[in-house]
LOLUM-150600 format. One line per field, with one value per residue (C-alpha): residue number from 1; y, x, z. Coordinates in steps of 0.2 Angstrom, whole numbers. Example, Ala and Ser with C-alpha at 12.3 -4.5 7.8 and 13.67 -1.06 7.14 Angstrom:
<recs>
n	1, 2
Y	-22, -5
X	62, 68
Z	39, 36
</recs>
This chain:
<recs>
n	1, 2, 3, 4, 5, 6, 7, 8, 9, 10, 11, 12, 13, 14, 15, 16, 17, 18, 19, 20, 21, 22, 23, 24, 25, 26, 27, 28, 29, 30, 31, 32, 33, 34, 35, 36, 37, 38, 39, 40, 41, 42, 43, 44, 45, 46, 47, 48, 49, 50, 51, 52, 53, 54, 55, 56, 57, 58, 59, 60, 61, 62, 63, 64, 65, 66, 67, 68, 69, 70, 71, 72, 73, 74, 75, 76, 77, 78, 79, 80, 81, 82, 83, 84, 85, 86, 87, 88, 89, 90, 91, 92, 93, 94, 95, 96, 97, 98, 99, 100, 101, 102, 103, 104, 105, 106, 107, 108, 109, 110, 111, 112, 113, 114, 115, 116, 117, 118, 119, 120, 121, 122, 123, 124, 125, 126, 127, 128, 129, 130, 131, 132, 133, 134, 135, 136, 137, 138, 139, 140, 141, 142, 143, 144, 145, 146, 147, 148, 149, 150, 151, 152, 153, 154, 155, 156, 157, 158, 159, 160, 161, 162, 163, 164, 165, 166, 167, 168, 169, 170, 171, 172, 173, 174, 175, 176, 177, 178, 179, 180, 181, 182, 183, 184, 185, 186, 187, 188, 189, 190, 191, 192, 193, 194, 195, 196, 197, 198, 199, 200, 201, 202, 203, 204, 205, 206, 207, 208, 209, 210, 211, 212, 213, 214, 215, 216, 217, 218, 219, 220, 221, 222, 223, 224, 225, 226, 227, 228, 229, 230, 231, 232, 233, 234, 235, 236, 237, 238, 239, 240, 241, 242, 243, 244, 245, 246, 247, 248, 249, 250, 251, 252, 253, 254, 255, 256, 257, 258, 259, 260, 261, 262, 263, 264, 265, 266, 267, 268, 269, 270, 271, 272, 273, 274, 275, 276, 277, 278, 279, 280, 281, 282, 283, 284, 285, 286, 287, 288, 289, 290, 291, 292, 293, 294, 295, 296, 297, 298, 299, 300, 301, 302, 303, 304, 305, 306, 307, 308, 309, 310, 311, 312, 313
Y	0, 12, 8, 13, 29, 34, 30, 41, 55, 53, 53, 68, 78, 73, 79, 96, 98, 94, 106, 120, 117, 115, 134, 140, 158, 155, 169, 188, 205, 221, 239, 256, 252, 235, 217, 204, 185, 173, 155, 152, 149, 167, 176, 186, 191, 197, 208, 216, 219, 227, 238, 243, 246, 264, 269, 260, 268, 286, 282, 278, 294, 305, 297, 298, 310, 297, 295, 278, 276, 257, 244, 234, 215, 207, 189, 180, 163, 151, 141, 147, 134, 141, 159, 154, 144, 158, 172, 163, 171, 158, 166, 156, 169, 182, 189, 199, 201, 216, 214, 232, 226, 217, 229, 213, 211, 193, 190, 174, 174, 161, 174, 189, 195, 205, 218, 222, 225, 209, 214, 214, 233, 236, 224, 232, 249, 242, 234, 248, 259, 246, 247, 266, 266, 253, 265, 279, 267, 263, 281, 288, 273, 275, 263, 266, 257, 243, 250, 266, 256, 245, 259, 270, 255, 250, 267, 274, 259, 252, 238, 221, 210, 196, 188, 198, 215, 220, 217, 235, 239, 224, 229, 247, 243, 229, 238, 225, 236, 231, 243, 252, 248, 229, 233, 242, 227, 213, 209, 194, 178, 173, 178, 188, 197, 200, 208, 219, 225, 230, 239, 248, 253, 260, 269, 278, 285, 290, 299, 308, 314, 319, 329, 336, 337, 328, 332, 325, 309, 317, 329, 315, 307, 323, 326, 309, 313, 329, 320, 316, 299, 293, 298, 316, 317, 311, 323, 338, 334, 330, 341, 342, 326, 309, 301, 284, 291, 304, 290, 279, 294, 296, 278, 277, 292, 284, 267, 270, 256, 257, 251, 237, 231, 233, 222, 208, 208, 201, 209, 194, 195, 214, 212, 198, 209, 224, 212, 207, 225, 230, 215, 220, 238, 231, 220, 235, 246, 233, 230, 248, 250, 235, 243, 260, 250, 241, 258, 265, 250, 251, 269, 265, 248, 249, 236, 220, 207, 194, 206, 211, 193, 189, 204, 200, 191
X	0, 14, 23, 7, 5, 23, 20, 5, 14, 29, 17, 8, 24, 31, 15, 15, 33, 30, 15, 26, 40, 28, 24, 37, 36, 43, 34, 37, 29, 39, 33, 40, 48, 40, 44, 30, 34, 20, 16, 7, -10, -9, -7, -23, -18, -1, -9, -20, -6, 4, -11, -14, 4, 6, -9, -3, 14, 6, -5, 9, 18, 2, -2, 16, 26, 39, 46, 50, 68, 69, 60, 47, 46, 28, 27, 10, 6, -8, -2, -3, 10, 22, 20, 23, 38, 46, 42, 43, 26, 16, -1, -12, -26, -14, -18, -2, 15, 27, 45, 52, 71, 69, 57, 46, 27, 20, 2, -9, -20, -31, -38, -38, -54, -58, -68, -71, -60, -50, -47, -29, -31, -34, -20, -7, -11, -10, 6, 14, 11, 22, 35, 36, 36, 50, 60, 57, 64, 79, 83, 80, 86, 70, 56, 38, 26, 16, 0, 4, 11, -4, -16, -10, -10, -28, -36, -29, -31, -48, -53, -45, -57, -50, -62, -75, -79, -87, -72, -68, -86, -86, -70, -75, -91, -83, -67, -56, -46, -28, -16, -6, 10, 7, 5, 22, 31, 19, 1, -8, -8, -27, -39, -51, -37, -28, -43, -46, -28, -30, -47, -39, -24, -35, -46, -30, -26, -44, -43, -27, -34, -51, -43, -28, -32, -29, -11, -7, 0, 12, 17, 22, 32, 41, 46, 54, 63, 69, 76, 62, 59, 41, 35, 42, 34, 17, 18, 22, 6, -5, 2, -2, -13, -12, -14, -21, -33, -40, -41, -51, -63, -65, -69, -81, -90, -90, -96, -108, -118, -131, -119, -114, -132, -136, -121, -126, -144, -150, -165, -176, -170, -173, -190, -194, -188, -198, -213, -212, -210, -226, -236, -231, -236, -253, -256, -253, -264, -278, -278, -278, -293, -302, -300, -307, -322, -325, -325, -337, -348, -348, -353, -367, -373, -366, -355, -362, -348, -356, -356, -339, -332, -341, -331, -314, -302
Z	0, 4, -12, -22, -12, -16, -34, -35, -26, -38, -53, -47, -44, -61, -69, -60, -64, -82, -83, -76, -88, -102, -102, -114, -118, -136, -145, -144, -148, -147, -146, -139, -122, -121, -125, -123, -121, -122, -126, -143, -135, -128, -144, -142, -125, -131, -145, -132, -120, -134, -138, -119, -114, -120, -110, -95, -96, -98, -84, -72, -77, -75, -58, -50, -61, -64, -81, -89, -94, -98, -108, -98, -101, -100, -98, -101, -94, -97, -82, -64, -59, -72, -67, -49, -54, -64, -52, -35, -31, -22, -19, -30, -33, -40, -57, -60, -52, -54, -52, -53, -51, -67, -75, -77, -76, -76, -79, -77, -92, -85, -72, -84, -92, -108, -98, -80, -64, -68, -86, -94, -97, -78, -73, -84, -77, -59, -62, -71, -55, -46, -59, -57, -38, -39, -50, -37, -23, -34, -38, -20, -10, 1, 3, 0, 12, 4, 8, -1, -16, -18, -13, -27, -40, -35, -33, -49, -60, -55, -43, -45, -34, -24, -11, -1, -9, 8, 18, 22, 26, 38, 46, 49, 58, 68, 73, 64, 53, 50, 58, 44, 53, 49, 30, 28, 21, 17, 16, 24, 15, 18, 4, 16, 25, 10, 1, 17, 15, -3, 1, 16, 6, -8, 5, 12, -5, -8, 9, 4, -12, -4, 9, 1, -18, -34, -35, -17, -23, -35, -21, -10, -24, -29, -10, -10, -26, -18, -3, 10, 16, 15, 33, 30, 13, 20, 34, 23, 12, 27, 41, 59, 60, 66, 49, 53, 65, 53, 39, 51, 54, 35, 32, 47, 39, 22, 28, 42, 51, 38, 25, 35, 38, 19, 15, 27, 25, 9, 0, 6, 24, 24, 17, 30, 44, 38, 36, 54, 60, 50, 57, 75, 72, 64, 79, 91, 82, 80, 99, 103, 91, 99, 116, 109, 102, 119, 128, 116, 118, 137, 135, 123, 131, 149, 157, 149, 153, 142, 127, 130, 130, 114, 106, 113, 102
</recs>
């Protein structure tokens, strides 16, 4: 029995290893400042990536004010295992991975969509923000916290959904927001906590822009280029406040308890709840009306216990 089990494990390992090696990026497309490598089945995705890249590049420049100076490589995969093997990225639900030190973006085409929040267009815009921020860190020698990096990428490019879209609303109303200090270098690995980390990060950038203007993100980047570290640049743009406390106040106003209830009560549940309330109100009013009628009857006919009992419910 043990020999059979070992044989099955060996066969499965060999199959997975072969599947990962089978993803050969043998085809290429080139354009201004971009080289795209892909397996032949991903030809359509490669053509779309070539079409979308100039916009994604301009988007990063417009958002951050960081100009490109090197060609970006985009690797497209039709196997999640192959992407994980080549990048070392082990999060299975990842759609795209940016590796700024190599000027490389890797995308899992099996999870991409033609339209919507998980589209290749949105993904390229998202990952190009990471490439640009990686250039900022390389030029200045100063780190940007991951919550800011992912927040700008998600806020500016459009949502990339992963898990529960109500995670932030839930956390705000249950007091379970992740401290920003825990999101400086890494995000949680679990799907729900990871999605909350992305939504929190996006909301911090929305807060900065809402409170300090459309150019606030670029001002932070410019101050870092001029020599400030990130905390000093953030403090210069958002002066005289406890940033995390003010951000929490912002999301609490934006997602009040009503939002929490609306997210967690389905339409049927809400309708049932309202029906129960309406029925209780009806019963109270009906009993009150019966008492009024009984009083009128006593006035008209006197205290007739038998008559009263017949008209009781």
